[in-house]
N, C-alpha and C positions, 0 to 999 in steps of 0.2 A: 256362606251367608248365615249370620247368627240369628238367634231368635228375635222376633219383633212383634210388637203389639199392633194389631190392625183390625179393621172392620171385616166382618164376614164377607162382604162383597169384594173387598180388596184382596182377601185371601183367595177367593176363587179366581180373580184376575191374575194374581201371581202364579197360581197353579196352572192356569191356561198358558201363561207366558212361558213357564218352564217347559210345559209339554210341547209347545210350538218350537221352542229352541232346541229341544232334545231330539225331536223326531220330525223330519221333513214330511212324513206321511200324515201328520196331524193337521186337520183343517177345522176352521170354525165357520159355521154358516148360520144365517138367520136374518130376520127383519131388523134392519138398522143396527146390526152388531158392529159394522165397520166404521164408517165415517162418524156416526153419532156416538158409538161406543155402547149401544144398548139403552133402553129406556131407563134402566137403573144404573147405567154406566159400568156394568160388570166387565164389559169387554173394552173399556176405554183405553185408547192408545195402542191396541194390538194391531189394527190394520196399518197404522202409521209405521210401526216397527217391523212388521212382517209382510206387508204388501197385500193388495187386494186379490191375489190368487191364493192366499192362505187364510185370510179373514174376509169372508165373502158376504156382501149385502145381497139378499135374495128378494124376489118378488113376494108380495103378500099372499102366500099360498103354502100353508103348512103341509098339505099332502105332498106338494112338489118338493118342499124342503127335505122331508124325511125320505121320500122316494129317491131323490137324487143322492142323499147320503147312503142309502142302501146300495145303489149302483156304485158309488165310490168305494164303499167297503168291499164290495165284490172284486174291485180292482186293486185292493191292497192298501187303501187309505184308512185312516182312523178319524172319521168325521165327528165333530162335536157340534150338535145343532141346538140352537136356542128357539124355544117356543116363547113368544114374548110375554104372554100371560097364561095362567092355568086353563082358563076357559077357552083359549084359542086352539087347544091341542086337538079338539075333536074332528076337524077336517082331516087330520093326520092319523086318526085312530085306526082307520082301515089299514093303512100302510104298516103301522106299528104292530097291530094284532095279527094280521093275515100274512105279512111278509117278514118283518123284522124279528118277530118272536118265533117264527116257525121254520125259517129257511135252513137253520142248522139241522134240525130233526128231519126235515124234508129231504135233505141231501145225505142222510145217514152219516152226519158228522163231517162230511167233506168240506162244507162251506162254513166259514165263520163271518159273523157280522159285528165287528167291534165298533158299534155306534153308541155314542152318549147323547141322550136327549135331555137337555137342561130345561126345567120347567119352574119358573118362579111361582110359588103357590101360597094359598092361605090368605086370610084377611088381616084386619088390624091396621090398614093404611087408608081407610076412608074411601075406598074405590067402589065402583058399581059391580053388578053381577058380571060374570065372565072375566073378572079381574081379581077375584077374591076366593076362589073355590079350592077345594081339596079333593081331587079325583084319584088319589093314590090307590084306593081299593079296586077301582075299575081296572087298573093295570096289574095289581098284585094277583088278581084272579087268573091272569093269563100266564100259562107255563111258557118258559123260554125267555122271560124278562127278569132282570134284577132291578129292584126298586130300593133306592136309598134316599136318606134325607139327613143332612148334618144339622146340628143344633148350635155349633160354635165355630169360631174362625179356624181353629186348628183342624177340626174334622173336615171343614169345608175345603181346606187346602189339600189334605192328604187323601180324602175320599175321592176328590176329583182326579188326583194322580192315579189312584187305583182303578177308578172307573174307566179312564182312558186306556190304561194298560190291559184291561180285561178284554178277552176275546169274545165275551158275550155282550149283547146289548144291555145297556144300563139306563134306566130312567132316573135322573138325578133331580130330585125335588128340592128346590131352594126356598127356605122360609123367608119370604120377602120382607116381613115385618122385622126380621132380625138382621137384615142386610147391614145396618149401621151399628150393630152391637160389636164392641171391640173385645178381642181376646189375644192371648199370646200364641204365636205360631213358631214352633221350633223347626226350622227348615232342615235340620240334620237328625231329627228324631226317627225312631223306628216305629212306623204307624201300626195301630192295631189292625187285625184282619178286617176287610171291608164290611163283613156281615156280622161282626161280633158286637154284642151289646156291652155296655159299660156301666158299672155302678158309679154314679157321679156324686152321690151322697149316701153315706152309710146310715142305716136305721134298723130298728128292731120290731116296730109295731105294725106298720103297713108298708107295702111296696107300691110306689107310684111308677107306672111304666108309661113312657111317652117317647116321642121322636120329634125332630124338627122344631117348629115354633113353640110347642107345648113344654119342652124341657125346662126352659127358663121359668115358665109359670109354675111348674112342679117344684123347682127350687124355692120359689117364693112361698108356695103352700107349705113346704117342709119347714121353712124358717118361721112362718106364722104358727104352725102346729107346735113347734119346739117351745114357744113361749107359753103354751098350755100344758107342757110336759109330755107331749107325744113325739115319738121318734119315728120319722118317716124315711124310708129308703127310696132314693130316686134312681131309676134305671133308664138310661138313654138307649133305646132300642137301636137307633141309627139305621137299621135296615128293616124294610117292610116285607120284602121278599128276596131271599129267605129271611124268616124271623129266627133269631137265636133263642129258641125255646129252652135250651139247657140253662142259659143264664137267668131267664125269667123263673124257671123252676127252682133254681138254687136260691134265688132271693125269696120266693114265696115259701119255700120250706123253712126258711129262717123266720119270716115275719108272720106267716099264716094268713095273710090277707093281701088282696091285690085290687088296685084301682087303675084302670087303663084310661089314659087321657089323649084324645086327638081332636083336631078342629073339625074333621069331616063328620058328617052325620053319623050318629050311633048306629042307625039301622043298616045292617049288612056292612058295617065298617070293619076296619082291621081289628078293632077291639073285640069284635064278636068271635073271630078266629082265635085270638089269644085267650079269651075267656073259655072257649070250648076246649082247647088243647090243655090249658092249665087245670081245668076241672078234671079232665081225664088223667093227667099226670100226677096231680097233687091232691086228689080227693080227700085222702086221710090226713093231710096236713092243713087243709083249709079250715079256718075258724069262722069264715063268713063267705057268702057267694062272691064271685068276682063281679065287681061293679065297673060300669063304663060311664065316662063323661065326655060328651062331644057336642057337635052341632045338632040342630034339630032336622027332622026329615021334611025339609021345606026348601024351596029355592033360596039362594043367598039374598038377604034383605038389602034394602037401600042403606047407604052409609050411616045415616042417622040412627039406624036400628041395629047395627052390627054388634055393638057391645052387648046387647041383650041376647044375641044369637050365639056369640062365641063363648066357649068355656072361660070362666074367670075364677078368681081366688075363692069366692064364696061357694060356687058350685062344686069345686073340687074338695074344699073343706067339708062341705055337706056330705059328699060321698065318703070321705074318710070317717066322719062321725057315724054315718049309717053302718059302715063296715065294722067299726069298733063297738057298735051297739049290740052286735050279735053275741 
C-alpha cells in the first residue's frame, strides 16, 4: 500500500482497519461506533467489514465500556474503546484510574492491560461544554497510563498502531478540530517511537512546544513571526505522558527560550510540568522564563465565546514577544 493523502480521521480509520485485519484479538467498542460509524465517522465501515462481534455498539455507559474492556484485556483481547466526547469520559474515570492504570503494578507485573481509550478532545467546532474540553492533565497525573495526541494524519495512523500494540493502557486523545485536515500517510514508513517528540520546524530564537490541535497553530505563529524576522522552532511533543524532556531540552539549549501552548487551562496544565522541568534542566541556558499559553481557568464557554477562550495567533505571538523582550 503506497503513500496516500488523507484526513486525520480517515488515517485513524485505516489504522483501526489494519489492526482488526492483523489481529483477531483486537476489538472496537463504544457508543454508535458500529452501525453509525461514530459521531465523527472515524469507525465508518468497520462493523460492516468485520462484524458486530469485533466492532461493538455499547450501551450509553462509559464506566461499563471501560470496565468491560478491562475484563476482555484480562482474557487476552486488545480492546480499543471510544469515548464519544472528551467530557463524557468522567463516568469511566474511576475504572481508568483505579483499575486500568494500577492492575499491572497491583499484580507485580503478572497482568497486562493492553487497552486503548480513544477520546476526541478540544474545542474549535462550535460545540457546548462536555464536547470541547481538554482533560489530558487529569490522566497524565496518574502513573500507569500512557497519554498521546497526534497532530497530523501520519502520526494519527502510526501512533494508533503503536498504541494498540502496547501492552500498557494508552489514552489516545484525538484533536477533533483537526479531523478533516489532510496529510500524507506512508503506510510503509518506519514510525518514530511513540513517545518521541519531533522538531517539525527548525528555528533559532524561541521554541514553541505543543501537541495535538495546537501544533498547527504554532506553525501559523512561526510563519507570521518569520515575516518579522523572528525564527521560531516548533516542537510537536506528541506524548503528554511520558514527555520527551530530552528533546525539549535540546531545543531550548539552542534557542534559549520556550513557550508551551495547549488548549487546556494553564493552571496545573501539562505546560506547568514542562516549565518546571525545563527550568531545572536548562537554567543556565534560558534567556527568559518559560511562558505558557492555554485556556483560562474557567468552565468551557458557550460556542459563541470559544474563540475568546482558546489560544490563538495573537496570544501566542504576544508570548513570543514577551519572551524575546527579556
